C-alpha positions as CSV (number, residue, x, y, z in Angstrom):
1,M,16.7,-22.1,2.6
2,R,15.1,-19.5,5.1
3,Q,17.8,-16.9,4.8
4,V,17.4,-17.3,0.9
5,L,13.7,-16.7,1.0
6,L,14.1,-13.8,3.3
7,A,16.6,-11.9,0.4
8,A,14.3,-13.1,-2.5
9,P,11.9,-10.6,-2.4
10,I,14.5,-7.7,-2.6
11,L,17.0,-9.8,-5.0
12,I,14.5,-10.7,-7.6
13,P,13.3,-6.8,-8.6
14,L,16.4,-5.8,-8.0
15,A,18.1,-8.1,-10.7
16,A,14.8,-7.6,-12.6
17,S,15.6,-3.2,-12.6
18,A,19.1,-4.3,-13.2
19,V,18.5,-6.6,-16.3
20,T,15.7,-4.6,-18.0
21,A,17.8,-1.6,-17.7
22,L,20.9,-3.0,-19.8
23,L,18.0,-4.1,-22.5
24,W,16.8,-0.8,-22.6
25,R,16.8,-1.0,-26.5
26,R,15.0,-3.8,-26.5
27,P,11.8,-3.3,-25.3
28,M,9.8,-6.7,-26.1
29,A,13.0,-8.4,-24.2
30,Q,12.4,-5.9,-21.4
31,R,8.7,-7.1,-20.8
32,R,9.2,-10.9,-20.8
33,I,11.9,-10.2,-18.1
34,G,10.0,-8.0,-16.4
35,L,6.8,-10.7,-16.5
36,A,9.1,-13.5,-15.8
37,A,10.7,-11.6,-12.5
38,A,6.7,-10.6,-11.6
39,V,6.2,-14.2,-11.6
40,L,9.1,-15.2,-9.5
41,L,8.5,-12.4,-7.1
42,L,4.8,-13.7,-6.0
43,A,6.0,-17.4,-6.4
44,A,8.7,-16.7,-3.6
45,T,6.6,-14.4,-1.1
46,L,3.9,-17.5,-1.2
47,A,6.6,-20.0,-0.2
48,L,7.7,-16.7,2.4
49,L,4.4,-16.8,3.7
50,A,4.0,-20.5,3.9
51,E,7.0,-20.8,5.9
52,V,5.8,-17.8,8.3
53,V,2.3,-19.7,8.9
54,S,4.1,-23.1,9.4
55,G,7.2,-22.0,11.6
56,G,6.2,-18.3,12.6
57,M,8.7,-15.1,12.5
58,L,11.4,-15.6,9.9
59,V,14.6,-13.7,11.0
60,G,17.9,-12.8,9.1
61,R,21.0,-10.9,9.9
62,M,22.9,-10.0,7.0
63,G,26.6,-10.8,7.4
64,N,26.1,-12.5,10.8
65,W,26.2,-9.3,12.8
66,P,24.9,-10.3,16.5
67,P,21.8,-8.4,17.1
68,P,21.1,-5.4,17.5
69,F,24.0,-4.4,15.0
70,G,24.0,-4.9,11.5
71,I,21.2,-5.0,8.9
72,A,18.1,-7.2,9.8
73,L,15.5,-8.7,7.7
74,V,12.0,-9.6,10.0
75,V,8.9,-11.1,8.4
76,D,6.2,-11.9,10.5
77,H,2.4,-12.1,9.6
78,L,1.7,-9.2,8.8
79,S,5.0,-8.3,6.3
80,A,4.7,-11.9,5.1
81,A,0.9,-10.6,3.8
82,M,2.1,-7.3,2.3
83,L,4.7,-9.0,0.7
84,V,2.6,-11.6,-0.9
85,I,0.1,-9.0,-1.9
86,T,3.1,-7.0,-3.5
87,G,3.9,-9.6,-5.4
88,L,0.3,-10.2,-7.0
89,M,-0.1,-6.6,-7.7
90,G,3.2,-6.6,-9.4
91,L,2.4,-9.1,-11.4
92,A,-1.1,-7.9,-12.4
93,V,0.4,-4.6,-13.5
94,A,3.3,-6.4,-15.2
95,V,0.7,-8.1,-17.5
96,Y,-1.5,-4.8,-17.6
97,A,1.6,-2.8,-18.6
98,M,1.8,-5.2,-21.7
99,G,-1.4,-3.6,-23.3
100,P,-2.2,-0.6,-25.1
101,G,1.4,1.9,-25.0
102,A,3.4,-0.7,-23.7
103,Q,6.2,0.2,-26.6
104,E,6.6,3.8,-25.5
105,R,6.5,3.1,-22.0
106,D,9.4,0.5,-21.8
107,R,11.5,3.0,-24.0
108,A,10.9,5.6,-21.5
109,G,12.2,3.1,-18.7
110,F,9.1,2.1,-17.3
111,Q,10.6,-1.8,-16.7
112,P,13.7,-0.8,-14.6
113,L,11.8,1.8,-12.5
114,F,8.8,-0.4,-11.8
115,H,10.9,-3.3,-10.5
116,A,12.9,-0.8,-8.9
117,L,9.6,0.4,-6.8
118,L,8.9,-3.1,-5.8
119,M,12.1,-3.5,-4.8
120,G,11.6,-0.6,-2.3
121,V,8.1,-1.7,-1.2
122,T,9.7,-5.2,-0.3
123,G,12.7,-4.0,1.2
124,S,10.3,-1.7,3.4
125,F,8.3,-4.8,4.7
126,S,11.1,-6.8,5.1
127,T,13.4,-4.5,7.2
128,G,13.9,-4.8,11.0
129,D,15.8,-1.5,11.4
130,L,14.4,2.4,11.5
131,F,17.4,3.6,9.4
132,N,17.0,0.8,6.4
133,L,13.5,1.7,6.4
134,Y,14.5,5.4,5.5
135,V,16.6,3.8,2.9
136,W,13.8,2.0,1.0
137,F,11.5,4.8,1.4
138,E,14.3,6.9,-1.0
139,V,14.4,4.3,-3.3
140,M,10.7,4.1,-3.6
141,L,10.7,8.2,-4.0
142,I,13.2,8.0,-6.7
143,A,11.5,5.1,-8.5
144,S,7.9,6.8,-8.3
145,F,9.1,9.7,-9.5
146,G,10.2,8.5,-12.4
147,L,7.4,6.5,-13.1
148,L,5.1,9.4,-12.6
149,V,6.7,11.5,-14.8
150,L,7.3,8.9,-17.5
151,D,5.5,10.2,-20.6
152,R,7.2,13.7,-20.0
153,T,3.7,15.7,-20.0
154,K,3.2,19.6,-18.5
155,E,0.7,17.9,-16.8
156,Q,2.8,15.1,-15.1
157,L,5.8,17.5,-14.5
158,D,3.6,19.8,-12.5
159,G,2.0,16.5,-10.1
160,G,5.6,15.3,-10.1
161,V,7.1,18.3,-8.6
162,R,4.4,18.6,-5.7
163,Y,4.7,14.8,-5.0
164,V,8.4,14.9,-4.8
165,M,8.4,18.2,-2.6
166,L,5.7,17.0,-0.2
167,N,7.7,14.1,0.3
168,L,11.0,15.2,0.6
169,V,9.8,17.0,3.4
170,G,8.4,13.7,4.9
171,T,11.7,11.9,4.3
172,T,13.5,15.4,6.2
173,F,11.4,14.9,9.2
174,F,12.1,10.7,8.9
175,L,16.0,11.5,9.1
176,I,15.6,14.1,12.0
177,A,13.8,11.4,13.8
178,V,16.0,8.8,13.3
179,G,19.0,11.0,14.4
180,L,17.3,11.9,17.7
181,L,16.2,8.1,18.4
182,Y,19.3,7.2,17.9
183,G,20.9,10.1,20.1
184,L,18.1,9.1,23.0
185,T,18.8,5.1,22.6
186,G,22.1,4.3,20.5
187,T,20.5,1.8,18.6
188,L,18.1,2.0,15.5
189,N,17.1,-1.7,15.4
190,L,13.3,-1.9,16.0
191,A,13.3,-4.7,18.2
192,D,15.8,-3.0,20.5
193,L,14.1,0.2,20.4
194,A,11.2,-1.6,21.9
195,R,13.3,-3.0,24.4
196,V,14.8,0.4,25.6
197,A,11.9,3.0,24.7
198,P,10.1,2.3,28.0
199,D,13.1,3.1,30.1
200,V,14.4,6.1,28.2
201,G,14.9,8.6,30.6
202,N,13.7,11.7,28.7
203,Q,10.3,10.7,27.6
204,G,9.5,14.0,26.1
205,A,12.4,13.7,23.8
206,L,11.3,10.0,22.6
207,A,7.5,11.4,22.4
208,A,9.0,14.5,19.9
209,A,10.6,11.7,17.8
210,A,7.4,9.6,17.6
211,A,5.8,12.4,16.4
212,L,8.0,13.5,13.7
213,L,7.7,9.9,12.7
214,L,4.2,10.0,12.6
215,I,4.0,13.3,10.4
216,S,6.6,11.2,7.8
217,F,4.4,8.3,7.7
218,G,1.2,9.9,7.6
219,A,2.8,12.0,4.6
220,K,3.3,8.7,3.0
221,A,-0.2,7.7,3.7
222,A,-1.5,10.6,2.7
223,V,-3.4,11.3,5.9
224,F,-5.5,14.4,6.7
225,P,-3.7,17.0,6.4
226,L,-0.8,15.9,4.5
227,F,-2.7,14.4,1.4
228,N,-2.4,17.0,-1.2
229,W,0.1,15.4,-3.2
230,L,-2.0,12.4,-3.9
231,P,-4.7,13.9,-5.8
232,A,-2.4,16.5,-7.1
233,S,-0.5,14.0,-8.8
234,Y,-2.1,10.2,-9.2
235,H,-4.6,11.5,-11.9
236,T,-1.4,12.8,-14.1
237,A,0.1,9.1,-14.2
238,S,-0.3,6.2,-17.1
239,M,-2.9,3.7,-15.9
240,P,-0.3,0.8,-14.8
241,V,1.7,3.4,-12.9
242,A,-1.3,4.7,-11.3
243,A,-2.8,1.3,-10.4
244,I,0.8,0.3,-8.6
245,F,0.9,3.6,-7.1
246,A,-2.6,3.2,-5.9
247,A,-2.2,-0.7,-4.6
248,L,1.3,0.0,-2.9
249,L,2.9,3.3,-1.7
250,T,0.4,4.8,0.5
251,K,0.1,1.4,2.0
252,V,3.9,1.3,3.2
253,G,2.9,4.6,5.2
254,V,0.3,2.9,6.9
255,Y,2.6,-0.4,7.5
256,A,5.3,1.8,9.1
257,I,2.3,3.4,11.0
258,I,1.3,0.0,12.4
259,R,4.9,-1.2,12.7
260,V,6.5,1.4,14.8
261,F,3.5,2.4,17.1
262,T,2.3,-1.1,18.2
263,L,6.1,-2.1,18.7
264,V,8.4,1.0,19.5
265,F,5.9,3.7,20.8
266,A,3.2,0.9,22.5
267,H,3.8,2.3,26.3
268,D,2.7,6.1,24.8
269,H,-0.7,5.1,23.2
270,A,-2.3,7.0,25.9
271,L,-0.9,10.0,24.0
272,F,-1.1,8.9,20.4
273,G,-3.9,6.4,20.4
274,P,-6.2,9.5,20.7
275,I,-4.3,11.9,18.0
276,V,-4.4,8.5,15.4
277,G,-8.2,8.2,15.9
278,V,-8.7,12.0,15.1
279,I,-6.6,11.7,12.3
280,A,-8.4,8.6,11.2
281,M,-11.9,10.2,11.2
282,A,-10.6,13.4,9.4
283,T,-9.1,11.1,6.4
284,M,-12.3,9.3,5.9
285,V,-14.3,12.3,5.9
286,V,-12.1,14.5,3.8
287,G,-11.4,11.9,1.5
288,V,-14.6,10.9,0.6
289,L,-16.0,14.5,0.2
290,G,-13.5,15.2,-2.3
291,A,-14.4,12.3,-4.2
292,A,-18.1,13.1,-4.2
293,A,-17.1,16.7,-5.6
294,H,-15.4,15.6,-8.7
295,Y,-16.5,14.3,-11.9
296,D,-13.1,12.7,-13.1
297,V,-12.8,9.0,-12.7
298,R,-9.1,9.1,-11.7
299,R,-9.8,12.2,-9.2
300,I,-12.4,10.0,-7.8
301,L,-10.6,7.0,-7.0
302,S,-7.5,9.3,-5.9
303,F,-9.7,10.7,-3.2
304,H,-11.1,7.2,-2.2
305,I,-7.6,6.0,-1.5
306,I,-7.2,8.8,0.9
307,S,-10.7,8.2,2.6
308,Q,-9.7,4.3,2.9
309,I,-6.6,5.0,4.6
310,G,-8.4,6.3,7.9
311,Y,-10.1,2.6,7.9
312,M,-6.6,1.2,8.3
313,L,-5.7,3.6,11.0
314,V,-8.4,2.2,13.4
315,G,-6.1,-0.7,14.7
316,V,-3.6,1.8,15.9
317,A,-5.9,4.4,17.3
318,L,-7.7,1.3,19.5
319,M,-4.7,-0.7,19.8
320,T,-6.9,-3.7,20.4
321,P,-6.9,-7.4,18.8
322,L,-10.3,-7.0,17.0
323,A,-9.1,-3.4,15.8
324,I,-5.7,-4.3,14.5
325,A,-7.1,-7.4,12.8
326,G,-9.5,-5.6,11.2
327,S,-7.0,-2.9,9.8
328,V,-4.7,-5.8,8.4
329,L,-8.0,-7.5,6.9
330,Y,-8.7,-4.1,5.3
331,V,-5.3,-3.1,4.3
332,I,-5.2,-6.6,2.1
333,H,-8.9,-6.0,0.8
334,H,-7.9,-2.3,-0.3
335,I,-4.8,-3.2,-2.0
336,V,-6.7,-5.6,-4.2
337,V,-9.5,-3.5,-4.8
338,K,-7.9,0.0,-5.5
339,A,-5.6,-1.5,-7.9
340,N,-8.4,-3.3,-10.1
341,L,-10.6,0.1,-10.0
342,F,-7.7,1.7,-11.7
343,L,-7.1,-0.9,-14.2
344,V,-10.8,-1.1,-14.9
345,A,-10.6,3.0,-15.4
346,G,-8.2,2.2,-17.8
347,A,-10.0,0.0,-19.8
348,M,-13.0,2.2,-19.9
349,R,-10.6,5.2,-21.0
350,Q,-9.8,2.9,-23.9
351,V,-13.3,2.0,-24.7
352,G,-14.6,5.4,-24.1
353,G,-12.5,7.8,-25.2
354,S,-12.1,9.8,-21.4
355,F,-12.0,9.8,-17.6
356,A,-14.3,12.3,-17.8
357,L,-17.7,11.1,-16.5
358,A,-19.6,13.9,-18.7
359,R,-18.2,12.4,-21.8
360,L,-18.8,8.8,-20.8
361,G,-22.1,6.6,-21.3
362,G,-23.6,3.4,-22.7
363,L,-20.8,1.2,-21.4
364,W,-22.8,-0.8,-20.0
365,A,-24.9,-1.6,-23.5
366,S,-21.5,-2.0,-25.5
367,R,-19.2,-3.5,-22.6
368,P,-21.3,-5.6,-20.2
369,L,-18.5,-7.6,-19.1
370,L,-16.3,-4.3,-18.2
371,G,-19.6,-3.0,-16.4
372,L,-19.4,-6.2,-14.2
373,M,-15.9,-5.9,-13.9
374,F,-16.3,-2.3,-12.6
375,L,-19.2,-3.6,-10.3
376,V,-17.0,-6.4,-8.1
377,P,-14.5,-3.7,-7.0
378,A,-16.4,-0.7,-6.8
379,L,-19.3,-2.4,-4.3
380,S,-16.6,-4.1,-2.4
381,L,-14.9,-0.5,-1.8
382,A,-18.1,0.6,-0.6
383,G,-18.6,-2.2,1.4
384,I,-21.5,-4.4,0.1
385,P,-22.2,-7.9,1.3
386,P,-20.7,-10.5,0.7
387,L,-17.9,-8.7,-1.2
388,S,-14.5,-8.4,0.6
389,G,-14.8,-4.9,1.6
390,F,-18.0,-5.7,3.9
391,W,-16.2,-7.9,6.1
392,G,-13.0,-5.5,6.9
393,K,-15.4,-2.5,7.2
394,L,-17.5,-4.7,9.5
395,V,-14.7,-5.8,11.9
396,V,-13.4,-2.1,11.6
397,I,-16.5,-0.7,12.7
398,R,-17.4,-3.4,15.5
399,S,-13.7,-2.9,17.1
400,G,-14.6,0.4,17.3
401,L,-18.2,0.0,19.3
402,E,-16.5,-2.8,21.4
403,A,-14.2,-0.2,22.4
404,E,-16.9,2.3,23.0
405,A,-15.2,5.0,20.2
406,Y,-18.6,5.7,18.7
407,L,-17.9,8.5,17.1
408,L,-14.9,6.6,15.3
409,A,-17.5,3.8,14.6
410,F,-20.2,6.3,13.0
411,V,-17.5,8.0,10.8
412,A,-16.5,4.8,9.4
413,L,-20.2,3.8,8.6
414,A,-21.2,7.2,7.2
415,V,-18.0,7.4,5.1
416,G,-18.9,3.9,3.6
417,L,-22.2,5.3,2.6
418,L,-20.6,8.4,0.8
419,T,-18.3,5.8,-0.7
420,L,-21.5,4.2,-2.3
421,Y,-22.8,7.1,-3.5
422,S,-19.5,7.9,-5.5
423,M,-19.5,4.3,-7.1
424,I,-23.0,4.8,-8.0
425,K,-22.4,8.2,-9.9
426,I,-19.5,6.3,-11.8
427,W,-21.9,3.7,-13.0
428,N,-24.7,6.0,-13.7
429,E,-22.5,8.6,-15.4
430,A,-20.2,6.0,-17.4
431,F,-22.2,2.9,-17.7
432,W,-25.9,3.7,-17.4
433,K,-26.8,6.8,-19.0
434,A,-27.0,6.8,-23.2
435,A,-23.7,7.3,-25.3
436,P,-22.6,10.7,-25.8
437,E,-23.1,12.3,-29.3
438,P,-21.2,11.6,-31.4
439,A,-20.1,8.2,-29.8
440,P,-16.2,7.9,-29.2
441,Q,-14.5,5.3,-31.5
442,P,-13.2,2.9,-29.4
443,A,-9.2,2.4,-29.4
444,A,-7.9,-0.3,-32.2
445,W,-6.9,-3.3,-29.7
446,S,-4.9,-6.7,-30.8
447,R,-5.9,-9.7,-29.3
448,A,-2.9,-9.7,-27.2
449,Q,-3.5,-6.3,-25.8
450,R,-7.2,-7.2,-25.1
451,I,-5.9,-10.3,-22.9
452,A,-3.2,-8.1,-21.4
453,T,-6.0,-5.5,-20.2
454,F,-8.5,-7.7,-19.1
455,A,-6.9,-10.9,-17.8
456,P,-5.6,-8.8,-14.5
457,I,-8.8,-7.2,-13.9
458,L,-10.2,-10.7,-13.9
459,L,-7.5,-12.0,-11.8
460,L,-8.4,-9.3,-9.1
461,C,-11.9,-9.5,-9.1
462,G,-11.7,-13.2,-8.6
463,V,-9.5,-12.5,-5.3
464,T,-12.1,-9.9,-4.0
465,L,-14.7,-12.3,-4.7
466,T,-12.4,-15.3,-3.0
467,I,-11.7,-12.8,0.1
468,G,-15.5,-12.1,0.4
469,L,-16.9,-15.2,-0.3
470,W,-14.5,-17.5,1.6
471,T,-13.6,-15.2,4.5
472,E,-12.9,-17.4,7.3
473,P,-8.9,-18.2,6.4
474,F,-8.4,-14.3,5.8
475,A,-10.2,-13.3,9.0
476,A,-8.0,-16.1,11.1
477,F,-4.6,-15.0,9.2
478,S,-5.7,-11.4,10.5
479,I,-6.2,-12.2,13.7
480,A,-3.0,-14.1,14.0
481,A,-1.4,-10.9,12.3
482,A,-2.8,-9.0,15.3
483,E,-1.7,-11.2,17.7
484,S,2.0,-11.4,16.6
485,L,2.2,-7.3,16.4
486,L,0.8,-7.5,19.8
487,D,3.4,-9.5,21.2
488,R,5.8,-7.1,21.5
489,D,8.1,-9.6,23.7
490,G,7.9,-12.4,21.3
491,Y,9.0,-9.6,18.5
492,I,11.9,-8.8,20.8
493,T,13.2,-11.9,21.5
494,A,12.9,-13.6,18.1
495,V,15.1,-10.8,16.9
496,L,17.3,-10.5,19.7
497,G,17.6,-13.9,21.0
498,A,19.9,-13.5,24.3
499,P,21.1,-10.0,23.4
500,M,24.5,-8.8,24.5
501,P,24.4,-6.2,27.1
502,R,24.3,-2.8,25.4
503,F,27.4,-0.7,25.6
504,A,26.6,1.6,28.7
505,E,25.8,-1.4,30.6
506,A,28.3,-3.2,30.2
507,V,30.9,-0.4,31.2
508,P,31.1,-0.3,35.1
């Protein structure tokens, strides 16, 4: 049963992508199968999380090849949490995508590409092999480009080209690093790399490979200075696509940085820790200043994706249990909040007629429930207590103070205040000020479309409130995940068991 659970998060979206592609002439059937697959994915990931919490790390070896050979699937606390949040986001966006414009999106191929993207994400979170991580990155890149240009507008094609170009450069660096690491160590299994990396003779070449991986993963995570593709492309996507992108794509890059630099290159933390710390601060500042300068809801939210990535890198910069726990908690919180803000932005566009703040207004008077649904994720993103963002930022800032990284803690606090400014700007312009003249006519919605639009927003608001008001189990889980990440020997033993001697060691 454990082996089935390990493969299920990959196999379910794979099957859904294939079946919905075969049904491309039947949009309604696509939607139903896609929704059923999203429900199954969430159920499978929750079962996997329960297994990890109760029994510890799960390891699967495809084809029963002995380690470190073959393809390994490894799910620990962090991987399980990321898989569950992927399932939750997949379900929320699958429901939201059944709202206005569903038929046009489905005829353009939304369902197969959406589930292919989920497969790439779950594969990235499950793999225990560096080359297979590269493969899953490529799966995500292909699926995400198709989703980005789904409407085939000039704006989308322009943003899509920028998105693909920088991501192709990043994956090229990734492949070069993979080749260099294999030449130095003779393995690409993450556990085996962690075992042999400290003893590699040419530590300079190993550090160069680590730098290449940091560039590649940083490009995927949209860190400074590799972030330009994100604000140039995300605002062009349809709202279901933008929401799933905002939730998951950059977090795969963050996950890869956390996984590789706490496991394989932990012995080089004295070199890479300060570098990641500087990158984290620059990412926070540049992202929040970009958000403060714009007056389009989509662009503001896109720049805030960038700024919040900096908080998630604090754990790698400091490498303390509290800092890593803060990063884990912050990633979980941010995925829910950021996806929800894009879903709310789509609803604002439907009722207000525009994403431009200058053309919006009066939404609080006409749609007070929408205003409340905006305030929950917006105030959480800004770190207002007792919402989920407050606890994530509190742990991150406290970890910086305890590690005497005072500048990092100060920047994190200041960026939180500027984030609040951006959210207040959206509130004042879109909800509080008077409606523009002439007032836009709201789009005609059916009852089913209204339910599809607002049900996932309410669900994600509930998750945000749950994390904020019932924080203890989430904090305890984040601490357990941090302890698991720092237990390199435990990871190596769980994956390799009693590993065979390396070929070079076995030859007399």
